[in-house]
DRENNUMI-762035 format. One record per residue (C-alpha): residue in three letters; residue number from 1; x, y, z. Coordinates in Angstrom, 2 decimals. Each point is the difference from the previous one (the first is absolute). Layout:
BEGIN
+------+------+---------+---------+---------+
: resn : resi :       u :       v :       w :
+------+------+---------+---------+---------+
:  ALA :  NUM :       X :       Y :       Z :
...
+------+------+---------+---------+---------+
//
This chain:
BEGIN
+------+------+---------+---------+---------+
: resn : resi :       u :       v :       w :
+------+------+---------+---------+---------+
:  UNK :    1 :    0.04 :   -0.08 :    0.23 :
:  UNK :    2 :    1.12 :    3.86 :   -1.10 :
:  UNK :    3 :    1.24 :    1.54 :    2.90 :
:  UNK :    4 :   -3.02 :    2.37 :    0.81 :
:  UNK :    5 :    0.26 :    3.16 :    0.02 :
:  UNK :    6 :    1.52 :    2.14 :    3.44 :
:  UNK :    7 :    1.85 :   -3.55 :    0.98 :
:  UNK :    8 :    3.51 :    0.08 :    1.05 :
:  UNK :    9 :    2.20 :   -2.85 :    0.13 :
:  UNK :   10 :    0.26 :   -3.91 :   -0.93 :
:  UNK :   11 :   -2.45 :   -2.23 :    1.03 :
:  UNK :   12 :    0.91 :   -1.68 :    3.40 :
:  UNK :   13 :    1.06 :   -3.12 :   -1.70 :
:  UNK :   14 :    2.22 :    2.35 :   -2.50 :
:  UNK :   15 :    3.75 :   -1.70 :    0.42 :
:  UNK :   16 :    1.86 :    3.40 :   -0.02 :
:  UNK :   17 :   -1.55 :    1.61 :    3.11 :
:  UNK :   18 :    2.72 :    0.39 :    2.75 :
:  UNK :   19 :   -0.11 :   -2.45 :    2.35 :
:  UNK :   20 :    0.15 :    2.70 :    2.41 :
:  UNK :   21 :   -3.22 :    1.98 :   -0.98 :
:  UNK :   22 :   -2.10 :   -3.58 :   -0.12 :
:  UNK :   23 :    1.06 :   -0.92 :    3.64 :
:  UNK :   24 :    0.57 :    3.30 :    1.87 :
:  UNK :   25 :   -3.20 :   -0.99 :    2.70 :
:  UNK :   26 :    0.86 :   -3.65 :    0.38 :
:  UNK :   27 :   -3.70 :   -0.11 :    1.35 :
:  UNK :   28 :   -1.47 :    0.88 :   -3.15 :
:  UNK :   29 :    1.44 :   -1.87 :   -2.51 :
:  UNK :   30 :   -1.18 :    0.65 :   -3.82 :
:  UNK :   31 :   -2.77 :   -1.54 :   -1.96 :
:  UNK :   32 :    1.15 :   -2.45 :   -2.60 :
:  UNK :   33 :   -1.72 :    0.69 :   -3.22 :
:  UNK :   34 :    0.79 :   -3.29 :   -1.80 :
:  UNK :   35 :   -1.42 :   -1.98 :    2.81 :
:  UNK :   36 :   -3.40 :    1.53 :    0.29 :
:  UNK :   37 :    0.07 :    0.04 :   -4.11 :
:  UNK :   38 :    0.71 :   -3.71 :    0.14 :
:  UNK :   39 :   -2.73 :   -0.01 :    2.94 :
:  UNK :   40 :   -3.29 :    1.68 :   -1.29 :
:  UNK :   41 :    0.69 :    0.06 :   -4.35 :
:  UNK :   42 :   -1.72 :   -2.93 :   -1.12 :
:  UNK :   43 :   -1.83 :   -1.02 :   -3.48 :
:  UNK :   44 :   -3.85 :    1.30 :    1.08 :
:  UNK :   45 :    0.48 :    2.31 :    2.84 :
:  UNK :   46 :   -0.61 :    2.87 :    0.76 :
:  UNK :   47 :    3.56 :    1.65 :    0.94 :
:  UNK :   48 :    2.00 :    0.50 :   -3.37 :
:  UNK :   49 :    3.02 :    1.76 :    0.67 :
:  UNK :   50 :    1.24 :    0.79 :    3.34 :
:  UNK :   51 :    2.70 :    2.65 :    0.22 :
:  UNK :   52 :    1.93 :    1.87 :    3.09 :
:  UNK :   53 :    1.83 :    2.71 :   -0.20 :
:  UNK :   54 :    2.59 :    1.27 :    2.60 :
:  UNK :   55 :   -2.08 :    4.05 :    0.42 :
:  UNK :   56 :   -2.69 :    1.84 :   -1.75 :
:  UNK :   57 :   -2.26 :    2.87 :    0.98 :
:  UNK :   58 :   -3.47 :   -1.88 :   -0.03 :
:  UNK :   59 :   -0.37 :   -3.76 :   -1.50 :
:  UNK :   60 :   -4.15 :    0.78 :   -0.51 :
:  UNK :   61 :    0.89 :    2.67 :   -2.35 :
:  UNK :   62 :    2.90 :   -1.95 :   -2.08 :
:  UNK :   63 :   -2.21 :   -2.04 :   -0.19 :
:  UNK :   64 :   -3.05 :    2.68 :   -1.24 :
:  UNK :   65 :    2.73 :    1.08 :   -2.55 :
:  UNK :   66 :    0.95 :   -3.45 :   -1.59 :
:  UNK :   67 :   -4.59 :   -1.07 :    0.00 :
:  UNK :   68 :   -0.38 :    2.52 :   -2.58 :
:  UNK :   69 :    1.85 :   -2.72 :   -2.53 :
:  UNK :   70 :   -2.44 :   -2.17 :   -0.67 :
:  UNK :   71 :    3.53 :   -2.32 :   -0.87 :
:  UNK :   72 :    0.21 :   -0.31 :    3.80 :
:  UNK :   73 :   -1.50 :   -3.15 :    1.30 :
:  UNK :   74 :   -2.27 :   -0.20 :    2.81 :
:  UNK :   75 :    2.00 :   -1.52 :    2.70 :
:  UNK :   76 :    2.73 :    1.76 :    0.56 :
:  UNK :   77 :    1.39 :    0.95 :    3.35 :
:  UNK :   78 :    2.36 :    2.67 :    0.92 :
:  UNK :   79 :    1.43 :   -0.29 :    3.31 :
:  UNK :   80 :    2.62 :    3.09 :    1.78 :
:  UNK :   81 :    2.68 :   -1.18 :    2.44 :
:  UNK :   82 :   -0.50 :    4.41 :    0.86 :
:  UNK :   83 :   -2.71 :    2.77 :   -0.69 :
:  UNK :   84 :    0.61 :    3.01 :    0.07 :
:  UNK :   85 :   -2.92 :    1.44 :   -0.66 :
:  UNK :   86 :   -2.81 :   -2.80 :    0.62 :
:  UNK :   87 :   -3.45 :    0.68 :    0.13 :
:  UNK :   88 :   -2.59 :   -0.48 :    1.72 :
:  UNK :   89 :   -3.58 :    0.52 :   -0.05 :
:  UNK :   90 :   -1.27 :    4.21 :    0.42 :
:  UNK :   91 :    3.78 :    0.68 :   -2.03 :
:  UNK :   92 :    1.36 :   -1.04 :    4.05 :
:  UNK :   93 :    3.09 :   -1.20 :   -0.49 :
:  UNK :   94 :    1.74 :   -3.42 :    0.58 :
:  UNK :   95 :    3.35 :   -0.06 :    1.22 :
:  UNK :   96 :    2.22 :   -2.59 :    1.53 :
:  UNK :   97 :    3.77 :   -1.25 :    0.48 :
:  UNK :   98 :    1.28 :   -1.59 :   -3.37 :
:  UNK :   99 :   -0.79 :   -4.21 :    0.54 :
:  UNK :  100 :   -1.97 :    0.41 :    2.96 :
:  UNK :  101 :   -3.46 :   -0.82 :   -1.64 :
:  UNK :  102 :   -1.61 :   -0.86 :   -3.06 :
:  UNK :  103 :   -1.12 :    2.60 :   -2.61 :
:  UNK :  104 :   -0.76 :   -1.31 :   -2.63 :
:  UNK :  105 :   -3.05 :    0.49 :   -2.90 :
:  UNK :  106 :   -1.77 :   -2.27 :   -2.61 :
:  UNK :  107 :   -1.78 :    1.18 :   -3.24 :
:  UNK :  108 :   -2.97 :   -1.77 :   -0.39 :
:  UNK :  109 :   -2.29 :    0.44 :   -3.64 :
:  UNK :  110 :   -3.41 :   -1.69 :    1.57 :
:  UNK :  111 :   -1.70 :   -0.49 :   -3.61 :
:  UNK :  112 :   -3.70 :   -2.02 :    0.47 :
:  UNK :  113 :   -0.73 :    1.86 :    3.02 :
:  UNK :  114 :   -2.51 :    3.20 :    0.13 :
:  UNK :  115 :    1.65 :    3.47 :    0.48 :
:  UNK :  116 :   -1.79 :    1.05 :    3.16 :
:  UNK :  117 :    1.08 :   -3.27 :    1.74 :
:  UNK :  118 :    3.80 :    0.98 :   -0.42 :
:  UNK :  119 :   -0.22 :    1.90 :    3.69 :
:  UNK :  120 :   -0.29 :   -3.53 :    1.51 :
:  UNK :  121 :    3.85 :    0.00 :   -0.59 :
:  UNK :  122 :    1.49 :    1.69 :    2.55 :
:  UNK :  123 :   -2.36 :   -1.88 :    2.83 :
:  UNK :  124 :    0.93 :   -3.78 :   -2.20 :
:  UNK :  125 :    3.62 :    1.13 :    0.32 :
:  UNK :  126 :   -0.48 :    0.45 :    3.84 :
:  UNK :  127 :   -1.76 :   -3.22 :    0.40 :
:  UNK :  128 :    2.96 :   -1.93 :   -2.03 :
:  UNK :  129 :    3.14 :    2.07 :    2.20 :
:  UNK :  130 :   -1.95 :   -0.63 :    3.24 :
:  UNK :  131 :   -0.14 :   -3.81 :   -0.72 :
:  UNK :  132 :    3.40 :   -0.36 :   -1.66 :
:  UNK :  133 :    1.68 :    1.19 :    2.87 :
:  UNK :  134 :   -2.45 :   -2.27 :    2.41 :
:  UNK :  135 :    1.52 :   -3.08 :   -2.02 :
:  UNK :  136 :    3.43 :    0.65 :   -0.27 :
:  UNK :  137 :    0.93 :    2.28 :    3.25 :
:  UNK :  138 :   -2.86 :   -1.02 :    2.77 :
:  UNK :  139 :   -1.05 :    3.55 :    0.23 :
:  UNK :  140 :   -3.62 :    1.06 :    0.71 :
:  UNK :  141 :   -0.92 :    2.78 :   -2.73 :
:  UNK :  142 :   -3.08 :    2.10 :    0.07 :
:  UNK :  143 :   -1.01 :    2.41 :   -3.00 :
:  UNK :  144 :   -1.02 :    3.76 :    0.88 :
:  UNK :  145 :   -2.17 :    1.10 :   -2.33 :
:  UNK :  146 :    0.86 :    0.67 :   -2.91 :
:  UNK :  147 :    3.48 :   -1.05 :   -0.60 :
:  UNK :  148 :    2.23 :    0.15 :    3.56 :
:  UNK :  149 :    1.53 :   -3.28 :    1.49 :
:  UNK :  150 :   -0.35 :   -0.01 :    3.66 :
:  UNK :  151 :    1.94 :   -2.40 :    2.41 :
:  UNK :  152 :    0.18 :   -0.42 :    3.82 :
:  UNK :  153 :    3.39 :    1.30 :    1.63 :
:  UNK :  154 :    0.15 :   -0.61 :    3.84 :
:  UNK :  155 :   -4.21 :    0.03 :    0.09 :
:  UNK :  156 :   -0.33 :    3.39 :   -2.01 :
:  UNK :  157 :   -1.17 :    0.00 :   -3.84 :
:  UNK :  158 :    2.69 :    1.09 :   -2.43 :
:  UNK :  159 :    0.21 :    0.63 :   -3.32 :
:  UNK :  160 :    2.92 :   -1.69 :   -1.41 :
:  UNK :  161 :   -1.25 :    0.33 :   -4.07 :
:  UNK :  162 :   -2.43 :    1.83 :   -2.70 :
:  UNK :  163 :   -1.34 :   -0.74 :   -3.33 :
:  UNK :  164 :    0.09 :    2.62 :   -2.93 :
:  UNK :  165 :   -2.30 :   -0.97 :   -3.26 :
:  UNK :  166 :   -0.05 :    2.35 :   -2.76 :
:  UNK :  167 :   -1.32 :    0.05 :   -3.86 :
:  UNK :  168 :    3.20 :   -0.23 :   -2.67 :
:  UNK :  169 :   -2.05 :    0.70 :   -3.54 :
:  UNK :  170 :   -3.67 :   -1.39 :   -0.83 :
:  UNK :  171 :    0.51 :   -3.84 :    1.27 :
:  UNK :  172 :    3.10 :    0.01 :    2.20 :
:  UNK :  173 :    0.55 :    0.46 :    3.86 :
:  UNK :  174 :    2.92 :   -0.04 :    1.91 :
:  UNK :  175 :   -0.17 :   -1.04 :    3.93 :
:  UNK :  176 :    2.81 :    1.25 :    2.00 :
:  UNK :  177 :    0.70 :   -1.58 :    3.16 :
:  UNK :  178 :    1.92 :    0.56 :    2.82 :
:  UNK :  179 :    0.61 :   -2.24 :    3.44 :
:  UNK :  180 :    2.81 :    0.76 :    2.52 :
:  UNK :  181 :    1.56 :   -2.77 :    0.78 :
:  UNK :  182 :    2.85 :   -0.30 :    2.88 :
:  UNK :  183 :   -0.13 :    4.42 :    0.51 :
:  UNK :  184 :    0.98 :    0.47 :    3.95 :
:  UNK :  185 :   -1.74 :    1.96 :    2.32 :
:  UNK :  186 :    2.82 :    3.04 :   -0.83 :
:  UNK :  187 :   -0.70 :   -0.45 :   -3.25 :
:  UNK :  188 :   -4.14 :    0.57 :   -0.21 :
:  UNK :  189 :   -0.73 :    2.82 :   -2.17 :
:  UNK :  190 :   -2.83 :    1.28 :    1.96 :
:  UNK :  191 :   -1.44 :   -1.14 :    3.12 :
:  UNK :  192 :   -3.00 :   -2.88 :   -0.14 :
:  UNK :  193 :    2.80 :   -1.24 :   -2.68 :
:  UNK :  194 :    0.97 :   -3.66 :    0.30 :
:  UNK :  195 :    2.06 :   -2.64 :   -1.52 :
:  UNK :  196 :   -0.73 :   -3.50 :   -0.68 :
:  UNK :  197 :    3.33 :   -0.97 :    2.17 :
:  UNK :  198 :   -1.45 :    1.98 :    3.04 :
:  UNK :  199 :   -3.40 :   -1.80 :   -0.55 :
:  UNK :  200 :    2.51 :   -3.69 :    0.22 :
:  UNK :  201 :   -0.26 :   -1.50 :   -2.74 :
:  UNK :  202 :    0.98 :   -3.39 :   -0.58 :
:  UNK :  203 :    2.29 :    1.24 :   -2.65 :
:  UNK :  204 :    1.07 :    3.45 :   -1.37 :
:  UNK :  205 :    1.81 :   -1.41 :   -3.44 :
:  UNK :  206 :   -1.28 :    2.30 :   -2.61 :
:  UNK :  207 :    0.05 :   -2.21 :   -2.82 :
:  UNK :  208 :   -2.11 :   -2.76 :    1.71 :
:  UNK :  209 :   -2.60 :    2.75 :    1.03 :
:  UNK :  210 :   -0.03 :    1.06 :   -3.62 :
:  UNK :  211 :   -0.20 :   -3.18 :   -1.80 :
:  UNK :  212 :   -3.04 :   -0.79 :    3.08 :
:  UNK :  213 :   -1.59 :    3.66 :   -0.77 :
:  UNK :  214 :    0.03 :   -0.45 :   -3.69 :
:  UNK :  215 :   -1.37 :   -3.64 :   -0.51 :
:  UNK :  216 :   -2.95 :    1.36 :    2.39 :
:  UNK :  217 :   -0.49 :    3.15 :   -2.15 :
:  UNK :  218 :   -0.09 :   -2.94 :   -3.36 :
:  UNK :  219 :   -2.11 :   -2.08 :    1.80 :
:  UNK :  220 :   -2.47 :    2.73 :    0.56 :
:  UNK :  221 :   -0.16 :    2.01 :   -2.80 :
:  UNK :  222 :   -0.74 :   -3.08 :   -2.38 :
:  UNK :  223 :   -2.71 :   -1.04 :    2.73 :
:  UNK :  224 :   -1.29 :    3.94 :   -0.72 :
:  UNK :  225 :    0.44 :    0.13 :   -3.16 :
:  UNK :  226 :   -1.51 :   -4.08 :   -0.88 :
:  UNK :  227 :   -2.85 :    2.27 :    1.21 :
:  UNK :  228 :   -0.29 :    2.20 :   -2.00 :
:  UNK :  229 :    0.68 :    2.56 :    2.68 :
:  UNK :  230 :   -2.82 :   -0.86 :    2.71 :
:  UNK :  231 :    1.38 :    0.41 :    3.30 :
:  UNK :  232 :   -3.15 :   -2.10 :    1.76 :
:  UNK :  233 :    0.75 :   -2.46 :   -2.59 :
:  UNK :  234 :    3.83 :   -0.37 :    0.48 :
:  UNK :  235 :   -0.56 :   -0.03 :    3.61 :
:  UNK :  236 :    2.31 :    3.21 :    0.17 :
:  UNK :  237 :   -3.13 :    2.30 :    1.82 :
:  UNK :  238 :   -0.60 :   -2.88 :    2.51 :
:  UNK :  239 :    3.94 :   -0.51 :    0.69 :
:  UNK :  240 :    0.87 :    3.71 :   -0.07 :
:  UNK :  241 :   -2.66 :    0.53 :    2.69 :
:  UNK :  242 :    0.87 :   -2.59 :    2.18 :
:  UNK :  243 :    3.54 :    1.66 :    0.00 :
:  UNK :  244 :   -0.55 :    3.84 :    0.39 :
:  UNK :  245 :    0.61 :    1.47 :    2.87 :
:  UNK :  246 :   -1.90 :    3.05 :   -0.72 :
:  UNK :  247 :   -3.56 :   -2.02 :    0.46 :
:  UNK :  248 :   -1.95 :    0.28 :    3.46 :
:  UNK :  249 :    2.06 :    3.38 :    1.08 :
:  UNK :  250 :   -0.55 :    3.45 :    0.05 :
:  UNK :  251 :    1.71 :    1.85 :   -3.01 :
:  UNK :  252 :   -0.12 :    3.48 :   -0.89 :
:  UNK :  253 :    0.80 :   -0.35 :   -4.05 :
:  UNK :  254 :    1.59 :    3.38 :   -1.00 :
:  UNK :  255 :   -1.04 :    0.48 :   -3.90 :
:  UNK :  256 :    1.63 :    1.83 :   -2.76 :
:  UNK :  257 :   -1.41 :    3.69 :    0.40 :
:  UNK :  258 :    0.55 :    0.35 :    3.53 :
:  UNK :  259 :   -2.90 :   -1.42 :    1.70 :
:  UNK :  260 :   -0.36 :   -2.83 :    2.17 :
:  UNK :  261 :   -2.56 :   -2.42 :    1.10 :
:  UNK :  262 :   -0.23 :   -2.49 :    2.56 :
:  UNK :  263 :   -1.83 :   -2.82 :    1.04 :
:  UNK :  264 :    0.53 :   -3.61 :    0.47 :
:  UNK :  265 :    1.63 :   -2.21 :   -2.74 :
:  UNK :  266 :   -2.57 :   -2.80 :   -0.71 :
:  UNK :  267 :    0.76 :   -1.12 :   -3.46 :
:  UNK :  268 :    1.81 :    0.16 :   -3.20 :
:  UNK :  269 :   -2.18 :   -0.24 :   -2.83 :
:  UNK :  270 :   -0.32 :   -1.49 :   -3.17 :
:  UNK :  271 :    2.28 :    2.66 :   -1.18 :
:  UNK :  272 :    2.89 :   -0.33 :    2.31 :
:  UNK :  273 :   -1.79 :    3.23 :    2.16 :
:  UNK :  274 :    0.41 :    0.23 :    3.48 :
:  UNK :  275 :   -3.79 :    0.42 :    1.83 :
:  UNK :  276 :   -0.28 :    2.01 :    2.69 :
:  UNK :  277 :   -3.29 :    0.23 :    2.69 :
:  UNK :  278 :   -0.30 :    3.88 :    0.73 :
:  UNK :  279 :   -1.86 :    0.69 :    3.09 :
:  UNK :  280 :   -2.33 :    1.75 :   -2.09 :
:  UNK :  281 :   -0.74 :   -3.28 :   -1.03 :
:  UNK :  282 :    1.53 :   -0.06 :   -3.24 :
:  UNK :  283 :    1.53 :   -2.29 :   -1.75 :
:  UNK :  284 :    3.49 :    2.00 :   -2.06 :
:  UNK :  285 :    1.76 :   -1.76 :   -2.50 :
:  UNK :  286 :    3.67 :    1.11 :   -0.05 :
:  UNK :  287 :    1.72 :   -0.48 :   -3.21 :
:  UNK :  288 :    2.97 :    2.09 :    0.76 :
:  UNK :  289 :    1.86 :    1.78 :    2.87 :
:  UNK :  290 :    2.34 :   -0.50 :    2.98 :
:  UNK :  291 :   -1.69 :   -2.05 :    2.83 :
:  UNK :  292 :    0.80 :    0.62 :    3.51 :
:  UNK :  293 :   -0.63 :   -2.70 :    2.59 :
:  UNK :  294 :   -1.22 :    1.70 :    2.89 :
:  UNK :  295 :   -1.33 :   -3.11 :    1.77 :
:  UNK :  296 :    0.96 :   -3.71 :    0.82 :
:  UNK :  297 :   -2.76 :   -2.75 :   -1.72 :
+------+------+---------+---------+---------+
//
């Protein structure tokens, strides 16, 4: 795969990279791109390419640029050992030390699925990531609507990951995923952040975790696409609700434009919106916004 715009350095399995650069932090070895390709790229599978770069601004921005070329196949995975302009929702910056987490994006072309159902992709990704982390690292990962990944550290819920989906042209979606893997307390970017290591993960081997997450994402994506994107028929809606830490809580939804709604989160509807029951007795669906958990479930 051609080096994406903004990407720098050799892939992490490149022969010319100075050994001191690869192993400057022995507790955070580089990803093995060649082994990842062997494990994930197969005939008939979703993943068509796996590329690892040393650093870039944003893997999402790089893949969105590549997706405009219709020759770029579905299933491209771009992983960066370090991002210096990573983005979350609402244009928030995502920063972390090199090789302390997994920072990657995938290119999907969900042909056969009505565009109005594409909004389920970030929620689907959340389910897939949580499933993969539970299987491989033994970490109970909850979902905060719409796209935050929560773990428990010393009895406290903390954000350890996030998801950002972006349209790319007429037929593609790029989904970016960031997961804090080995961040220590003194490295956390903001209060309330966490990592798999702090949550007591049974493994923090990033190759192992990435393979598990991508295999889980492939399974869920193919199941959803086979159902024409129907969240009920594919089991996605039920599974998301079962793992959503937002449901059953009193929350404040901070909406675009500066307004807000407070109510109990009672459901995720068929369009992936969070439904709030307000004190006025109204059930108000929220399709976009920042959710603040006000009380435990």
